[in-house]
N, C-alpha and C positions, 0 to 999 in steps of 0.2 A: 776394792775389786783390783783383779789382775786384768791388766790390757793384754787382750788377745793379739798376738804378733803373727802375722805371714811372712814367709820367708818365700826365695825363689825356689821352686819345687827341684827335687832332687830324682833324677831319672837313671833307675836302677834297671839293668836287664836280668833276665831270668838267673845267669850264671851268678851274679853279684846278690842276687836274693838268697840263693842257694849256699852261697859261702857266707854272707851274714848269719843265716840261719845254723850252719854247722859251728860257727865260732860262737853264739851265743849259746847253743848246746854245751859246748866244752867250758865255758864260762859258767855256766848254771852248776854244770857236776864239782867243777874247780872249787868253787864257792862251798860247796857242801850240801848242795841239792841231792836228795836221795828219789825224789819222785820224777820219774821217766815224764817229760814232756809228750804230749799227744801230737793228732797230725791237723790239729786245729790251729797249731803254732804255726807263725809266719809274721812276713813283713807289713805293717802297715805305715799309709802316709794319712798325715792330719796336719794340716795349715802349711804344707809344705816341707814338713819335718820326716825323716822316717824313723820307724820304731822296731824292733824285733820284738813280738809278743809270744811268750811261751805259756801255755796253757797247758794245765794238767787236769785230773779227773774232777777235782773240784772248785776248779774255776783258774783264773791266773796266777801262774808261779813265779814269773819275773817280767820284767820289762826293760830292755835296753834301748838309750836312744843312738841313734848313729850319727856322728858327724859327717856333715857333707862334703868338707875338706879332703879329711883322711880316712872316713869311714870307719873310724874306729868306735867301739862299743863303750856306753857308760850306762851301769846298773842303776835305775830310778829306784828311788825309796817310794815317793809318790807319782803316780803318773793320770795322765787325763784319763777321765772318767769313761769317755769314749771310745778308748782302746779296748775294753773290757769284753764287748759284745763281738 
């Protein structure tokens, strides 16, 4: 069983959230994604970590974790189920 860690909360303003969402769209299409993410896509916080979740018509297309120190995006192959809703 994986132990849940809590991290110091990352504080993002509206401009930073918009920039992360824009960069995640670019990463999605650069990786070969063909389906356009919907307006349900956005930045979500879980246990102090920030994630960018791209939703499509059929569900979650991709999830990117945001590094708190450099705000770089990392594509996840598996993500917490709580991010899907």
